[in-house]
N, C-alpha and C positions, 0 to 999 in steps of 0.2 A: 596811175601810179603803175608798173610792171607789176604782174604775179609771177613766182615761182611754177613752172611747168617742167615739161618733160625736157631731157638733154641733161648734162653736165653742170656742175656748179661755177665751171670756166665759162659754158654758155650764159649760165645767168650772169655773172659779172661781166662778160662782155654787150650784154642786152642791156644792163644798167648802167654801164660805162657810154655806151653810145645816148641811151636818153639823159643822163646829168651833161653828157657834153652840147647835145643841142639846146638844153637848158640854160649854160652858162652861154653858149654863142648868141644867142639872144637876148640874154640879159646884157651880153659883153656889147653888142651891137645897139640896143638902146640906149647903152651908159656909155659910148665913146671911147669904149678900151679894148676893142677888138681890132686888132694888128694885121699889118699884109708883112711878106717878104718885103716890099721896098723900103719900111721902114727902117730896115736893119742895112746900110750899105754895104759894100763890101769893104771899105775904107776903114770902118769900124770893127771889121772882123780881127779877133783875137786869137781865137782857138776852138777846137772842136771837140767834144769828150765821148761818150758811147753814148749818152744820155741827150744832151744839150752842146746847141752852138752858143758863142760866147764873144760877145760885141762889146767894145768900150760904150759907156754912156757920157762920163765924165771923168775929171781928172781922179776922182776917187770912188767911182762906183762902176761896173760892169752889170749888163745885161744877160740873161741866159734863156734862152728857148729850150725848154725842158719836152722832151717826148716822154709824156710822165709814168707808161706803160713800159717802156725799153727794157728796163729792168727785172720789173715783176709784172708780169699777163695779168696778175689777177688785181692790181690796183683798180679803182675806180677813181675818177678825179676827188668825191668826197674822202677816200682814204688818202689817198696823195696830198691834200689840205691837212686834214690830221696830222700825218706821220712825218711826210717831208717838207711840210711845210711849219706847223705849227710844234710840233714837237723838237723837229731840227732847232728853230729858234729858240724853244725852251733850254735845249741842253748846249747849245752853241749861241748864246747873244750877241756876242763880239763879229759875229760874221752872218747876222743874222737876214734871214731871203725878206724883201719886201714884193710884193704883190703887185703886178705893175697891170697884168691884163693877159689875152688869151689869143689866138689864132691856129691856123692849119696853115701846114707849110707848103710845098710843092708839090708832096707827095699826097695831100689831106689827111697828114697826122695832126691830131689837137695836140696843141702845145700851150702849157702855161709860160708865159713870159713874168720870171721875177727879176729882181735886182738885188744887187749884195755890193759890200765893201771890195774895192779893188785893193788886195792887200799885197802889198810889196815886199820881196823877201826872197826868202831859199826855200826852196822846197827838203823837208824832212829828208834825211840820207837812207835810213834803214828802219825797220820795223823795229827794232830796240828802241827808238828814240820816239816812235810812234806809244809802244808801251807807256814809257816815261810820261808823255804828256798826258796819257787816255788816264792812268793811274791818279795824276792830279785832279781830275776830274771825277774822281770814283768808280772807274769802269777797270774791271781786269781783262785782259785779253784770252776770251773764248775758244776762238778757231783760229786760222791763219789772219785772218783781216777783219776780225770782228771781237768785239767787245760788248761785256755786258756788266750790270750789276741787278739785285733783286727787282728794280723796276724798269729798266731801260736794256736793249740788245742796240747797237749800234757797227752795222755791216758796212764793206765796201771803205776802210778806214788803212787803207794801205797810202806808201811816204808821199804819192803823187797830190794827194787830197789834204795834206797837212804842210801847212808854210810857217815858218818860223821869219817873223820881222826882223828890221833892223834891231828894233827896240829887245828881241829874245822874246817879245809876246807870240805862243801857238795859237795858228787860228787855222780851224777846221774849214775848210773852204766847200767840203762835199762829203756825204755819208746817207748811209741807209738806215736811221732810227726807227725802231718798232718799240712800241711801249706795252708792257705786260701788263698794264691796267690801261681802262680805255682813254683815248690820246683826246678825248673830246673836250675836256676841262681846260685847255691850255689856249685860250685865247690870243694868243702872243704872233697872229697873223699882221703883219704890220701893213698901214695904208702908206702906197706910195704918193706923191701929189697927183698923177693920174688918176687913180682909183678914189676918189669923191666921196670917201666914205670914213669916218672913222673907225668902223669893225667891219672890215671887209669880210673877216672869218662868218660873222653870224648873220651878215646878209647871203652869202653865198650858200651857208648853212642853208638859210632861209628859202632859197629859190631853188636848191637840189634838192631838198628833204621829200 
């Protein structure tokens, strides 16, 4: 285990992230869930966001290659699992992520590979419509693109991250949730068929503890 020493908290987080990345990389290679860029051909490419490259996986699912520290440099792999996957799935189960594996991109950045339902519909047109959708989930706007209640905060909820399906159902396809309590009680990281485990959250926590 690493020990806190000299330097800033950011230095400590960076050291922790590198250690956890190394452990997860070794774990993924042993369990055949380590991918390379060549696994995701250009013909399946859909879009690129700030933190993720998106590819078509099937008619009803997409794959996201997520640079987990792009938005928040203080995140570690563990905190990404706790907040960006587990808590997201708890809050938005209709668009829940399934953890598929891990990789390093051509620039050496460690990326989580997740799949998600491919939602066909219209982007929400304005922030007011996002307000209405979030209020139905018990969240009220606290900042320009942030919503909260007594338990959670959800950031980066702008209109491009919310889709209304043809049936009228509203789906959050991306967001940055944070818990005001410990998120580690949420055992809702769903396994994909690639990840041969009934509880990947428990396994990942055991290998990076």
